[in-house]
C-alpha positions, 0 to 999 in steps of 0.5 A: 033232310027236310026233317032236320030243316023243319027242326031247325026252323022250330028251334032257331033260338037253340041253334043260334046259341049253339053256334055262338058257343062253338064260335066263342071257344076259339075267339075267347081263347084268342082274345083272352090270351091277349088280355091275360098277357097284358094283366100278367105283365102289369102284375109282374111289373108291380111285383118287380117294383115291390121286390126292388123296393123291399130289397133296397129297404135297410134297417138297423138293429140295436140294443139299448146301452145299460151303462154310461159310456157303453157302446150300444150293440147293433147291426147296421144296414140290414134287410128286414129279417123276422128271425133277426128282429125276434132275436133283438126283441128277445135280447132287449127284453132280457137286458131290460129284465136284468137291468131292473133286477140290478136296480131293485137289488141296488135299491134294497142294498142302499136302503138296507135298514134305513128308515125314519127314526120317528114313524109318521114324522116324514114327509109331513106329520098330521097336524094334530101330531106335528109338535109332539113328533118333532119333540119325539125326534129330539128325544129319540136322538138324545136317548132320554135316560140312556145312550144317544142314537149315535152311541147306540150305532157305535155299540151295534158294530162292536165299537167302544172306548178304551179302558176308563182311566179313573176306574183303572187308577182305582184298581191299580191303587187297590192292588198296590195297597194290597201288596204293601199290606202283604209286605207289612204282614210278613214283616218285610217293612213297617210302612209303605215309606219303608219300601226299598228301591228293589221292592218299589221296582218289583211293585212297579213292574207288577202294576204295569203287568196288571195295567197291560193285562187289563188293556188286553182283556178290555180289547178282547171285549170289543172289535174296535175302539171309538170314544163317545159319539160327541168326540168322534162325530163332527157335523154342523148339526149334531144334537147334544142337548134337548132343545128348548123349543120344538125343532122345525121339520126341516131341522128334523130332516137334516138330523135324519139325513145325518143319521142315515149317513153315519149308519152307512159309514159305520156299516162299511167299517163293520164289514171290514171286521166281519167274520173276525173274532178275537177282539181289537187285536185281530180286527182290520179296523182297530180304532175310529178316531173321527168321522167328519161330514161335509155340510149340507149347504143347500139345506142351510136355511132349514138349520138357521142360515148359511153353513160356515165351512171353516167351523165344525160342530165342536167349535174348534175354529177354522180348518180351511174348509172341511173338504178343501174348498168350495168345489168339494162342499157337499151340496146335499140331495140332488133335485128330482124324483126320478128312477135309478134306471135313468142314466146320469151323465158323469161330470168329472170336472167336479168330482173324481167319480163324475157324480155331480149334484145338479138339477137334472140329476133325478137319481141320487143324492150325495154325501161326503165324509172324511174318516180317520181310522187306525188300521192294520197296515197289511190289511188296508186293502180289505178296508177299501174293499169293504167300504167300496162294496157297502151301501153305494160308497166310493173311496175318493182319496186316502192317506196313511201315516205311521202310529206311535204304538207306545203313545197309544198304549199310554192312552189306553189303546192296545192294538196287538202286535201287528203294525198299524197305520192311521188311514185318512179317507175321503168317501162319497155315499149315494142315497138313491132317491127311489126310496128317499124322496118319500121322506123329504119334507115340503120345505126341503123339496122346494130348496132342492128343486125336487121335480114333483111327478105329474098327476094324471087327470082322471078324465084322461 
């Protein structure tokens, strides 16, 4: 025992630590358990609060509408959910991709083969080429030494005039002379004045048959009738003769815009006859009588003043307004330089389609035209469909009247045996600014209040 006490005395520090360790085990458990419970309760309280806050948090999921008037697909008042969030993100991206694809296809369809008639003229030519290019524009339209650009457009869709009456008269007179000479050579008569009533009647029938045959033969060589462009096209600014002075850049742009409009209209008409062979007799559209463009009132200063709605290019005098009044006058290109992806709120108080030319319209320009056509009576819907699917055009109004085939035949127009009607159409053509804005000259941009894109500062 004395040995143990001696060791304790010699190692008192170790003994003290051993005692502390033994005593601290139950004491630490006792005090630690109380502290842990307090901490646990605090953390549980915080967790309960966070969970309650999370479960009370509501979000609404929605997809952007892609059409005017479309109700946006949505899931209102939902607890945040990773799977639903991922689904909506994926659907939003898919919608955006589909919309962009449609936008690009619409731009490609709308622009088609439209391009400036003179390369380098629009939106503003180089100073050294300015006057030369403006004169070249006039020459290109008139087709110096050949057909005008307007007449070439008609030829491109297979349209042509009726049989030349002077040439036909010469042909028939030659045929008559040959028949009279035959009768004289056979001794039936001594001179033309000796023709009997029966012989004259036979000769008249023969010449009528030849005339009719020539009408039929000519009708097989074209797909539809159209007289010369200066007779068919009606516009405030249709260039018919070379100007004595170089035209202004603004005037050149008005001519160019009209040419694009005519090309779009003729493309729509040509689609109605697409895939049809056999000439006029088989065609849906058998004759283009008239194409009348509404004036570009906003661009009137570019062509020398205020547009007179009551006068057409042919100078035939008053018509009571080309499209029935001020409210229907074509206002020309809409202001703005924006994207087709931006939706334009329709205004049905100014147009059947709701498409209004307003400064906030950053997407498209509008032109209106009135057409007079001779069409197969049974296939009028084919014409309407063809126009409605070509180059963003819409039919606003149409009317039908009967056609006197005998009177048309006397004028040299042979339409075949099926019934035909005259169709008067009012149409609206859109030109997407996505591609046209790059060609608008500075002066025209000011008149149209074109919103110029902001240029970013390189310094940020």
